[in-house]
N, C-alpha and C positions, 0 to 999 in steps of 0.2 A: 559279703564282699566280695570288691567280682576279681578279677584276676586280663582283666584289661589297663591294656596301659594309661592316663590321664595323660600324657603326653605326648609331642609328636616324637622322631625318633632328631628330629634335629633341634631341638625342644632337648630333650635327652642328655645332648652336645654339648648346648653350649651354657646347659647347667652344669653339667657335672666338669666341666673342663675350666670352670669359675670357679666351683668347691673345690675342686685339683687345687688352683692358683692361689687362693687365701685362707683355706681348712687346712690341706694335709702339705703342699710345699713350703710351709713354717715350718714343721714338725718333722721333715725326713735329716735322716740318719743320712751317712755315706755307705753305711751295712746292707741301704736301704734300694740303694740300683738294680733296677732288672728286677726287685717285686710286683704281684700284684697289686692294685685298688685298685676293691668296692669301693663306693660310692654312696650313700644313701642320698637324693639332688633333692631327699623332701628339708634331711632331718641335718643335713652333713654327717652325720656319722659315717667312719670311712673301716677298712677293718684292713692289711697290707700282709702277703704274706711270698714268698718265691712260687704255690701253686693253685693257680683261678678262683679254684675247685673251693678251696680254703677259706678263702678272704668271702667269698660269697654268702661262703654257709654261713659261718659264725657273725657276716653283718645281716641275714638269715634271718636266722636266730635273733638274735636284738632286734630288729624293724621288720616282723612279718611280712610288710609291708611293704617295703621297703621299692624304689626306681633304683632300679643300680642301674649305675655308668662304672666301668669297670674303662683303670685304663692303665698302662703296666710304667713305672719310673724309672726317668731319662732313655724313654724310647716314644715316638711321634702318634702312637697307637698298640695298642693293648695285643695284637697279633698281627703277622708281617706274611704273605700269603708271595707264597715265588712261586713263579714260571719252571716250566721241565722246562731243562736245553736240550 
């Protein structure tokens, strides 16, 4: 089994966004706002958690070869980089 990604980053981003919109979003509850969502773009399986590491770890426990897309519920991206003032 290779650890090399099968898809390029743009394709992972596109597929992850589609999976989020079609599989994850319909399952969300109000209390999920702000949680990280780890999605296996190959299967559509996902995990939610306020801790990004926990979400990814639980997904990889179920799907060791998962190609993981990471997002955050209610945010345009999983992380935000702030400029120093």
